[in-house]
MMTF fields as JSON, N, C-alpha, C and O atoms, coordinates in Angstrom:
{
  "mmtfVersion": "1.0.0",
  "mmtfProducer": "UNKNOWN",
  "numBonds": 395,
  "numAtoms": 396,
  "numGroups": 99,
  "numChains": 1,
  "numModels": 1,
  "chainsPerModel": [1],
  "groupsPerChain": [99],
  "chainIdList": ["A"],
  "bondAtomList": [4, 2, 8, 6, 12, 10, 16, 14, 20, 18, 24, 22, 28, 26, 32, 30, 36, 34, 40, 38, 44, 42, 48, 46, 52, 50, 56, 54, 60, 58, 64, 62, 68, 66, 72, 70, 76, 74, 80, 78, 84, 82, 88, 86, 92, 90, 96, 94, 100, 98, 104, 102, 108, 106, 112, 110, 116, 114, 120, 118, 124, 122, 128, 126, 132, 130, 136, 134, 140, 138, 144, 142, 148, 146, 152, 150, 156, 154, 160, 158, 164, 162, 168, 166, 172, 170, 176, 174, 180, 178, 184, 182, 188, 186, 192, 190, 196, 194, 200, 198, 204, 202, 208, 206, 212, 210, 216, 214, 220, 218, 224, 222, 228, 226, 232, 230, 236, 234, 240, 238, 244, 242, 248, 246, 252, 250, 256, 254, 260, 258, 264, 262, 268, 266, 272, 270, 276, 274, 280, 278, 284, 282, 288, 286, 292, 290, 296, 294, 300, 298, 304, 302, 308, 306, 312, 310, 316, 314, 320, 318, 324, 322, 328, 326, 332, 330, 336, 334, 340, 338, 344, 342, 348, 346, 352, 350, 356, 354, 360, 358, 364, 362, 368, 366, 372, 370, 376, 374, 380, 378, 384, 382, 388, 386, 392, 390],
  "bondOrderList": [1, 1, 1, 1, 1, 1, 1, 1, 1, 1, 1, 1, 1, 1, 1, 1, 1, 1, 1, 1, 1, 1, 1, 1, 1, 1, 1, 1, 1, 1, 1, 1, 1, 1, 1, 1, 1, 1, 1, 1, 1, 1, 1, 1, 1, 1, 1, 1, 1, 1, 1, 1, 1, 1, 1, 1, 1, 1, 1, 1, 1, 1, 1, 1, 1, 1, 1, 1, 1, 1, 1, 1, 1, 1, 1, 1, 1, 1, 1, 1, 1, 1, 1, 1, 1, 1, 1, 1, 1, 1, 1, 1, 1, 1, 1, 1, 1, 1],
  "groupList": [{"groupName": "UNK", "atomNameList": ["N", "CA", "C", "O"], "elementList": ["N", "C", "C", "O"], "formalChargeList": [0, 0, 0, 0], "bondAtomList": [1, 0, 2, 1, 3, 2], "bondOrderList": [1, 1, 2], "singleLetterCode": "X", "chemCompType": "L-PEPTIDE LINKING"}],
  "groupTypeList": [0, 0, 0, 0, 0, 0, 0, 0, 0, 0, 0, 0, 0, 0, 0, 0, 0, 0, 0, 0, 0, 0, 0, 0, 0, 0, 0, 0, 0, 0, 0, 0, 0, 0, 0, 0, 0, 0, 0, 0, 0, 0, 0, 0, 0, 0, 0, 0, 0, 0, 0, 0, 0, 0, 0, 0, 0, 0, 0, 0, 0, 0, 0, 0, 0, 0, 0, 0, 0, 0, 0, 0, 0, 0, 0, 0, 0, 0, 0, 0, 0, 0, 0, 0, 0, 0, 0, 0, 0, 0, 0, 0, 0, 0, 0, 0, 0, 0, 0],
  "groupIdList": [1, 2, 3, 4, 5, 6, 7, 8, 9, 10, 11, 12, 13, 14, 15, 16, 17, 18, 19, 20, 21, 22, 23, 24, 25, 26, 27, 28, 29, 30, 31, 32, 33, 34, 35, 36, 37, 38, 39, 40, 41, 42, 43, 44, 45, 46, 47, 48, 49, 50, 51, 52, 53, 54, 55, 56, 57, 58, 59, 60, 61, 62, 63, 64, 65, 66, 67, 68, 69, 70, 71, 72, 73, 74, 75, 76, 77, 78, 79, 80, 81, 82, 83, 84, 85, 86, 87, 88, 89, 90, 91, 92, 93, 94, 95, 96, 97, 98, 99],
  "secStructList": [7, 3, 3, 3, 3, 3, 3, 7, 1, 1, 7, 3, 3, 3, 3, 3, 3, 3, 3, 3, 1, 6, 6, 6, 2, 2, 2, 2, 2, 2, 2, 2, 2, 2, 2, 2, 6, 6, 7, 1, 3, 3, 3, 3, 3, 3, 3, 3, 3, 3, 3, 3, 7, 2, 2, 2, 2, 2, 2, 2, 2, 2, 2, 2, 2, 2, 2, 2, 2, 6, 6, 7, 3, 3, 3, 3, 3, 1, 7, 7, 2, 2, 2, 2, 2, 2, 2, 2, 2, 2, 6, 4, 4, 4, 6, 1, 3, 3, 7],
  "xCoordList": [66.061, 65.887, 64.441, 63.516, 64.265, 62.919, 62.834, 63.819, 61.644, 61.385, 60.118, 59.056, 60.233, 59.074, 58.794, 59.686, 57.54, 57.132, 56.614, 55.768, 57.136, 56.707, 56.197, 56.933, 54.943, 54.343, 54.58, 54.135, 55.288, 55.5, 54.563, 53.642, 54.744, 53.804, 53.657, 52.671, 54.607, 54.548, 55.571, 55.833, 56.146, 57.243, 56.922, 56.313, 57.338, 57.315, 58.765, 59.613, 59.033, 60.379, 60.313, 59.456, 61.225, 61.369, 62.58, 63.709, 62.345, 63.434, 63.827, 63.069, 65.028, 65.51, 66.52, 67.395, 66.385, 67.295, 67.748, 66.933, 69.063, 69.612, 70.426, 70.967, 70.503, 71.289, 70.38, 69.329, 70.802, 70.063, 70.847, 71.85, 70.368, 71.079, 70.106, 68.967, 70.552, 69.738, 68.399, 67.381, 68.402, 67.182, 66.211, 64.998, 66.738, 65.878, 65.623, 64.695, 66.429, 66.279, 64.879, 64.368, 64.237, 62.878, 61.893, 60.989, 62.076, 61.226, 61.442, 60.48, 62.703, 63.002, 62.433, 61.829, 62.626, 62.116, 60.596, 60.071, 59.9, 58.443, 58.031, 57.067, 58.746, 58.433, 58.611, 57.806, 59.664, 59.916, 58.802, 58.265, 58.458, 57.424, 56.058, 55.29, 55.758, 54.499, 54.457, 53.426, 55.577, 55.641, 55.41, 54.74, 55.964, 55.791, 54.362, 54.012, 53.552, 52.136, 51.391, 50.278, 52.024, 51.39, 52.012, 51.378, 53.23, 53.955, 54.915, 55.219, 55.39, 56.43, 57.784, 58.816, 57.775, 59.016, 59.258, 58.474, 60.362, 60.681, 62.059, 63.015, 62.141, 63.424, 63.65, 62.782, 64.816, 65.152, 66.264, 67.407, 65.906, 66.828, 67.658, 67.135, 68.956, 69.873, 70.718, 71.744, 70.297, 71.079, 71.412, 72.493, 70.499, 70.705, 70.973, 70.748, 71.461, 71.843, 73.35, 74.11, 73.777, 75.212, 75.831, 77.055, 74.982, 75.517, 74.506, 73.298, 75.014, 74.16, 74.861, 76.043, 74.124, 74.673, 74.247, 73.562, 74.669, 74.275, 72.762, 72.181, 72.126, 70.662, 70.013, 68.996, 70.597, 70.105, 70.308, 69.448, 71.449, 71.713, 70.68, 70.218, 70.322, 69.313, 67.97, 67.283, 67.604, 66.345, 66.361, 65.355, 67.511, 67.631, 67.591, 67.01, 68.205, 68.196, 66.763, 66.361, 66.009, 64.6, 63.834, 62.988, 64.128, 63.497, 63.832, 62.96, 65.088, 65.526, 64.838, 64.387, 64.757, 64.091, 62.598, 62.016, 61.982, 60.561, 60.345, 59.396, 61.228, 61.132, 61.181, 60.355, 62.151, 62.301, 61.08, 60.631, 60.543, 59.39, 58.146, 57.251, 58.084, 56.936, 57.187, 56.337, 58.37, 58.726, 58.97, 58.779, 59.393, 59.623, 61.088, 61.968, 61.341, 62.72, 62.814, 61.866, 63.991, 64.306, 65.669, 66.642, 65.734, 66.976, 67.37, 66.542, 68.641, 69.185, 69.826, 70.676, 69.43, 69.99, 70.619, 70.244, 71.575, 72.131, 73.031, 73.364, 73.441, 74.27, 75.63, 76.259, 76.083, 77.388, 78.522, 78.273, 79.754, 80.916, 81.022, 81.374, 80.723, 80.843, 79.847, 80.187, 78.627, 77.6, 77.944, 77.809, 78.382, 78.775, 79.943, 80.009, 80.853, 81.987, 81.498, 82.041, 80.48, 79.888, 79.295, 79.459, 78.606, 78.037, 79.139, 78.968, 80.273, 81.381, 82.018, 82.212, 82.34, 83.024, 82.182, 82.716, 80.872, 79.982, 79.523, 78.882, 79.85, 79.393, 77.989, 77.487, 77.353, 75.995, 75.967, 74.916, 77.11, 77.184, 76.781, 76.299, 76.987, 76.634, 75.206, 74.698, 74.551, 73.19, 72.179, 71.137, 72.504, 71.591, 71.738, 72.802, 70.677, 70.732, 70.973, 70.188, 72.066, 72.417, 72.034, 72.251, 71.469, 71.072, 71.664, 71.429],
  "yCoordList": [-13.799, -14.405, -14.214, -14.293, -13.962, -13.901, -14.869, -15.112, -15.416, -16.3, -15.802, -15.753, -15.432, -14.992, -16.012, -16.401, -16.442, -17.423, -16.702, -15.812, -17.1, -16.539, -17.684, -18.629, -17.602, -18.653, -18.286, -17.24, -19.163, -18.991, -19.99, -20.477, -20.317, -21.215, -22.54, -22.745, -23.437, -24.742, -24.856, -25.944, -23.718, -23.701, -22.726, -21.68, -23.08, -22.108, -21.762, -22.643, -20.465, -20.006, -19.418, -18.588, -19.863, -19.285, -18.365, -18.818, -17.081, -16.115, -16.002, -15.488, -16.491, -16.526, -15.396, -15.184, -14.673, -13.559, -13.597, -13.753, -13.452, -13.409, -14.644, -15.306, -14.942, -16.076, -17.272, -17.15, -18.439, -19.674, -20.407, -21.067, -20.275, -20.864, -21.631, -21.884, -21.992, -22.793, -22.132, -22.811, -20.817, -20.087, -20.023, -20.12, -19.86, -19.61, -20.841, -20.84, -21.885, -23.08, -23.699, -24.134, -23.756, -24.317, -23.544, -24.132, -22.238, -21.414, -21.793, -21.911, -21.984, -22.394, -23.778, -24.01, -24.692, -26.053, -26.034, -26.717, -25.262, -25.187, -24.587, -25.048, -23.565, -22.941, -23.943, -23.978, -24.754, -25.772, -26.816, -27.158, -27.32, -28.357, -27.819, -28.53, -26.586, -25.96, -25.809, -26.056, -25.405, -25.24, -26.573, -26.625, -27.654, -28.965, -29.499, -30.476, -28.889, -29.253, -28.653, -29.069, -27.664, -26.953, -27.272, -27.05, -27.784, -28.012, -29.181, -29.618, -29.686, -30.718, -30.128, -30.784, -28.882, -28.243, -26.984, -26.035, -27.007, -25.908, -25.356, -26.103, -24.04, -23.352, -22.562, -21.802, -22.744, -22.007, -21.026, -21.416, -19.747, -18.69, -18.247, -17.65, -18.551, -18.225, -16.989, -16.767, -16.192, -15.029, -14.092, -13.505, -13.947, -13.017, -13.723, -13.158, -14.976, -15.718, -15.608, -15.987, -15.079, -14.914, -16.024, -16.141, -16.854, -17.876, -19.009, -18.775, -20.247, -21.391, -22.3, -22.608, -22.728, -23.617, -25.054, -25.332, -25.957, -27.361, -27.521, -28.403, -26.689, -26.745, -26.362, -26.936, -25.404, -25.01, -26.124, -26.362, -26.807, -27.939, -29.039, -29.669, -29.264, -30.278, -29.913, -30.78, -28.643, -28.192, -28.463, -28.886, -28.219, -28.474, -29.97, -30.391, -30.766, -32.217, -32.755, -33.597, -32.277, -32.677, -32.258, -33.005, -31.074, -30.619, -31.513, -31.842, -31.904, -32.778, -34.139, -34.68, -34.686, -35.984, -35.884, -36.809, -34.774, -34.555, -34.484, -35.066, -33.771, -33.657, -35.037, -35.366, -35.836, -37.177, -38.048, -38.797, -37.952, -38.782, -38.407, -39.233, -37.17, -36.704, -36.786, -36.402, -37.294, -37.342, -35.964, -35.735, -35.052, -33.673, -33.299, -34.16, -31.995, -31.519, -30.242, -29.462, -30.05, -28.824, -28.362, -29.115, -27.128, -26.568, -25.355, -24.492, -25.302, -24.151, -23.231, -23.668, -21.97, -21.022, -19.829, -19.497, -19.198, -17.935, -17.987, -16.936, -19.175, -19.272, -18.623, -18.819, -17.842, -17.186, -18.177, -19.327, -17.728, -18.614, -19.228, -20.4, -18.45, -18.953, -20.086, -21.095, -19.915, -20.946, -22.178, -23.305, -21.977, -23.103, -23.857, -25.083, -23.136, -23.784, -24.685, -25.772, -24.245, -25.087, -26.346, -27.446, -26.181, -27.337, -28.315, -29.53, -27.777, -28.63, -29.375, -30.589, -28.648, -29.233, -30.327, -31.331, -30.135, -31.101, -32.219, -33.171, -32.108, -33.122, -32.869, -33.636, -31.795, -31.482, -31.074, -31.115, -30.685, -30.325, -31.522, -31.361, -32.741, -33.972, -34.417, -35.295, -33.83, -34.204, -33.225, -33.625, -31.942, -30.896, -30.649, -30.879, -30.184, -29.759, -28.263, -27.486, -27.869, -26.448, -25.937, -26.608, -24.753, -24.177, -22.824, -22.201],
  "zCoordList": [-10.305, -11.616, -12.054, -11.246, -13.337, -13.901, -15.071, -15.769, -15.273, -16.404, -17.076, -16.456, -18.346, -19.116, -20.2, -20.955, -20.268, -21.267, -22.506, -22.414, -23.665, -24.945, -25.805, -26.087, -26.222, -27.061, -28.514, -28.986, -29.219, -30.647, -31.331, -30.675, -32.593, -33.27, -32.545, -31.837, -32.705, -32.037, -30.924, -30.412, -30.554, -29.598, -28.469, -28.691, -27.27, -26.176, -25.868, -25.732, -25.762, -25.401, -23.99, -23.685, -23.152, -21.819, -21.834, -22.022, -21.638, -21.547, -20.08, -19.257, -19.768, -18.388, -18.2, -19.04, -17.083, -16.828, -15.372, -14.463, -15.159, -13.803, -13.474, -14.36, -12.19, -11.693, -11.447, -10.818, -11.955, -11.695, -10.609, -10.883, -9.372, -8.232, -7.342, -7.733, -6.163, -5.247, -4.946, -4.81, -4.843, -4.508, -5.682, -5.492, -6.894, -8.057, -8.928, -9.738, -8.773, -9.618, -9.549, -10.581, -8.369, -8.351, -9.237, -9.831, -9.318, -10.19, -11.66, -12.418, -12.059, -13.432, -13.708, -14.755, -12.771, -12.944, -13.134, -14.013, -12.322, -12.432, -13.77, -14.382, -14.23, -15.519, -16.659, -17.59, -16.585, -17.609, -17.608, -18.661, -16.427, -16.339, -16.773, -17.421, -16.423, -16.839, -18.358, -18.983, -18.946, -20.407, -21.109, -22.14, -20.552, -21.184, -21.053, -21.715, -20.23, -20.19, -21.386, -21.707, -22.046, -23.158, -24.513, -25.545, -24.529, -25.781, -25.633, -24.523, -26.78, -26.772, -27.136, -26.992, -27.611, -28.071, -27.237, -27.264, -26.499, -25.591, -25.908, -26.117, -25.939, -26.093, -24.811, -24.382, -24.204, -22.988, -23.338, -23.574, -23.366, -23.773, -22.559, -21.618, -22.603, -21.511, -21.814, -21.171, -22.779, -23.208, -22.038, -22.012, -21.076, -19.966, -18.638, -17.567, -18.721, -17.511, -17.353, -18.244, -16.193, -15.987, -15.15, -15.082, -14.502, -13.597, -13.469, -13.447, -13.385, -13.102, -12.102, -12.253, -11.078, -10.05, -10.337, -11.321, -9.457, -9.616, -9.492, -10.124, -8.696, -8.581, -9.912, -10.298, -10.6, -11.92, -12.935, -13.784, -12.846, -13.74, -13.519, -14.471, -12.263, -11.942, -12.584, -13.124, -12.525, -13.142, -14.645, -15.215, -15.287, -16.729, -17.027, -18.027, -16.166, -16.347, -16.255, -17.059, -15.293, -15.169, -16.419, -16.912, -16.928, -18.17, -19.347, -20.152, -19.45, -20.547, -20.452, -21.462, -19.251, -19.066, -19.369, -19.936, -18.997, -19.296, -20.798, -21.323, -21.49, -22.952, -23.594, -24.445, -23.183, -23.761, -23.468, -24.335, -22.254, -21.891, -22.686, -22.864, -23.163, -23.949, -25.455, -26.257, -25.827, -27.241, -27.818, -29.012, -26.964, -27.386, -27.329, -27.364, -27.239, -27.178, -26.363, -26.273, -25.77, -25.05, -25.533, -25.489, -25.99, -26.515, -25.677, -25.383, -25.298, -24.58, -25.61, -26.387, -25.622, -26.591, -25.871, -24.747, -26.533, -26.075, -24.858, -24.309, -24.41, -23.202, -23.424, -24.464, -22.43, -22.549, -22.268, -21.905, -22.437, -22.293, -20.901, -20.768, -19.866, -18.494, -18.247, -17.63, -18.728, -18.544, -19.381, -18.904, -20.609, -21.464, -20.83, -20.915, -20.202, -19.529, -18.391, -18.19, -17.645, -16.591, -17.221, -16.694, -18.351, -19.052, -19.471, -19.37, -19.943, -20.388, -19.218, -19.281, -18.156, -16.999, -16.355, -15.882, -16.337, -15.679, -16.599, -16.153, -17.891, -18.853, -19.383, -20.205, -18.917, -19.373, -20.845, -21.484, -21.375, -22.799, -23.658, -24.779, -23.109, -23.845, -23.581, -24.277, -22.592, -22.219, -22.814, -23.335, -22.727, -23.188, -24.679, -25.255, -25.292, -26.686, -26.708, -26.165, -27.34, -27.422, -28.815, -29.825, -28.838, -30.128, -30.336, -31.371]
}
């Protein structure tokens, strides 16, 4: 998995590519927390993510809680049907902001 940070005007976008699983989720979590040290508005681009595990969901949950604690927002964009289905089955569709 790779995570590339792109600084836009008032937003940081994280372009995530590959599988978000037990091995790679800590990297995503760290990228999210690092981004929130620089901005209150984060976009996580999942366009090139083909799989997410429960460890990946945990990283996103920590990101969502961090956003709320800072009065900011985190939006997941570009998620494919398989990833969205994981969000639905786990109830994360009601926790995460999808864009």
